[in-house]
C-alpha positions in Angstrom: 218.5 150.4 144.4 220.6 153.5 145.2 220.6 154.8 148.7 220.1 158.5 149.4 223.0 160.2 151.0 223.7 163.7 152.4 226.8 165.7 153.1 227.7 166.9 156.5 230.9 168.1 158.3 232.1 164.5 158.8 231.4 163.4 155.2 228.7 161.4 153.5 225.9 159.8 155.4 223.1 157.5 154.5 219.7 159.2 154.9 217.3 157.5 157.3 220.2 156.5 159.6 221.3 158.6 162.6 224.8 160.1 162.7 225.9 157.5 165.3 224.5 154.7 163.1 226.4 156.0 160.1 229.6 156.3 162.1 229.2 152.8 163.5 228.7 151.4 160.0 231.9 153.0 158.7 233.8 151.7 161.8 232.3 148.2 161.2 233.5 148.3 157.5 237.0 149.4 158.5 237.2 146.7 161.2 235.9 144.0 158.9 238.3 144.9 156.2 241.2 144.8 158.7 240.2 141.5 160.1 239.3 139.8 156.8 241.7 141.2 154.3 245.0 139.6 155.5 246.8 138.2 152.5 243.7 139.0 150.3 244.0 141.5 147.5 242.8 145.0 148.4 240.2 144.8 145.6 236.6 146.0 145.6 235.1 142.7 144.6 237.0 140.9 147.4 236.0 143.5 150.0 232.4 143.5 149.0 232.3 139.7 149.2 233.2 139.6 152.9 231.3 142.7 153.8 228.2 140.9 152.4 228.8 138.2 155.0 228.6 140.9 157.7 225.3 142.1 156.2 226.8 145.3 154.7 225.4 145.7 151.2 227.1 147.0 148.1 224.7 149.9 148.1 225.6 150.9 151.6 229.3 150.7 150.8 228.9 152.8 147.7 226.8 155.3 149.5 229.5 155.8 152.2 232.5 155.5 149.9 231.5 157.1 146.6 235.2 157.4 145.7 235.8 153.7 146.4 238.9 152.1 147.7 241.1 155.3 148.1 238.4 156.7 150.4 238.3 153.4 152.4 242.1 153.2 152.6 242.1 156.8 154.0 239.5 155.8 156.6 241.7 152.9 157.6 244.7 155.2 158.0 242.6 157.6 160.0 241.6 154.7 162.3 245.2 153.9 163.0 246.0 157.5 163.6 243.2 157.7 166.1 244.4 154.6 167.9 248.0 155.9 167.8 247.0 159.2 169.5 244.9 157.3 172.0 248.0 155.4 173.1 250.3 158.3 173.3 250.4 160.7 176.3 248.1 163.7 175.9 251.2 165.7 174.9 254.9 165.1 174.6 256.6 164.9 178.0 258.6 168.0 178.7 261.8 166.1 179.3 261.6 164.1 176.0 263.8 165.2 173.1 262.0 165.9 169.9 263.8 163.0 168.0 262.7 160.6 170.8 259.1 161.9 170.6 259.0 161.4 166.8 260.5 157.9 167.2 257.8 157.1 169.9 255.1 158.4 167.6 256.2 156.2 164.7 256.7 153.1 166.9 253.3 153.6 168.5 251.7 153.8 165.0 253.4 150.5 164.2 252.2 148.9 167.4 248.5 149.7 166.7 248.9 148.2 163.2 250.7 145.1 164.5 247.5 143.0 165.1 246.5 143.7 161.5 249.9 143.3 159.8 248.6 140.9 157.1 246.0 143.5 156.1 248.5 146.3 156.3 250.8 144.3 153.9 248.0 144.1 151.3 247.1 147.7 151.9 250.7 148.7 151.3 250.7 146.9 148.0 247.6 148.8 147.0 249.2 152.1 148.0 252.2 151.2 145.9 250.1 151.3 142.7 251.0 154.2 140.3 247.5 155.7 140.4 247.3 155.9 144.2 250.4 158.0 144.6 248.7 161.3 145.5 246.2 159.6 147.9 249.0 157.6 149.6 251.0 160.8 150.0 248.0 162.5 151.6 247.5 159.6 154.1 251.2 159.7 155.1 251.1 163.5 155.4 248.1 163.2 157.7 249.9 160.8 160.0 253.1 162.8 160.2 251.1 165.9 160.8 249.4 164.2 163.8 252.8 163.1 165.1 254.4 166.5 164.8 251.4 168.2 166.3 251.5 165.8 169.3 255.2 166.4 169.6 254.4 170.1 170.1 255.5 171.5 166.8 254.0 175.0 166.3 256.0 176.1 163.3 254.2 177.9 160.5 257.0 178.9 158.1 258.9 176.6 155.7 260.0 174.5 158.8 256.4 173.3 159.1 256.5 171.7 155.6 260.1 170.7 155.7 259.6 168.7 159.0 256.6 166.9 157.6 258.2 166.2 154.3 261.3 164.7 155.9 259.2 162.6 158.3 257.0 161.4 155.5 260.1 159.8 153.9 261.1 158.3 157.2 257.6 156.9 157.8 257.2 155.5 154.3 260.6 153.7 154.4 260.0 152.4 157.9 256.6 151.0 156.9 258.2 149.2 154.0 260.9 147.8 156.2 258.4 146.7 158.9 256.0 144.9 156.6 258.8 142.9 155.0 260.4 141.9 158.3 259.5 139.2 160.8 259.9 141.6 163.8 257.3 140.9 166.5 258.9 143.1 169.1 259.9 145.9 166.7 263.5 145.8 167.8 264.9 145.6 164.3 262.4 148.2 163.0 263.3 150.5 165.9 267.0 150.3 164.9 266.1 151.0 161.3 263.9 153.9 162.4 266.6 155.4 164.6 269.1 155.3 161.8 266.6 157.0 159.4 265.8 159.7 161.9 269.6 160.4 162.4 270.0 160.7 158.7 267.1 163.2 158.5 268.4 165.2 161.5 271.8 165.6 159.7 270.0 166.5 156.5 267.8 169.0 158.4 271.0 170.7 159.7 272.4 171.0 156.2 269.1 172.5 154.9 269.0 174.9 157.8 272.6 176.1 157.1 271.8 176.5 153.4 268.7 178.6 154.2 270.7 180.9 156.5 273.4 181.4 153.9 270.8 182.1 151.2 269.1 184.7 153.4 272.4 186.4 154.3 
């Protein structure tokens, strides 16, 4: 039996349930997947099997996630972004350098993922599939946009996109380093991240000089 759904500003909702009930169900699905999917394939049949144990039916899942796993993976990424922003100060401290703020943002994102590292490893493998490339890029872009916005970036010209593109590469490589390392205190990952940010800062200076020469 198919469930009736309706579209609102926040996405798809199941008719007959309140907005809070729909939000709670999506949160429960995300939480269940993070808790149960460690070292299990990020595969629809596997996910549905342990959602069933939590009394979430296949029809409910399909109603909330008509696009399937990519949509769920994005919800998981949004969950981590929300947790990250909740742990960061309301705005970047005035005495903090931008590079330090960016490093803090990335490390905080890793900290909120730490309790679910096993699930993140399987999710990373899923994002690495050839057919998920655009969706994975969108999820990473959303995270770096949140970090730059928190850090106080207000650029609207090419700098807006350049900063986010460069940080997307830093974030993706740092994720891959972190999931492959036994690094409970993030010290090794922090060192890797600092080196990547330094590389990007140097690249940014080169790009900036090139742009100025081109204009002149």
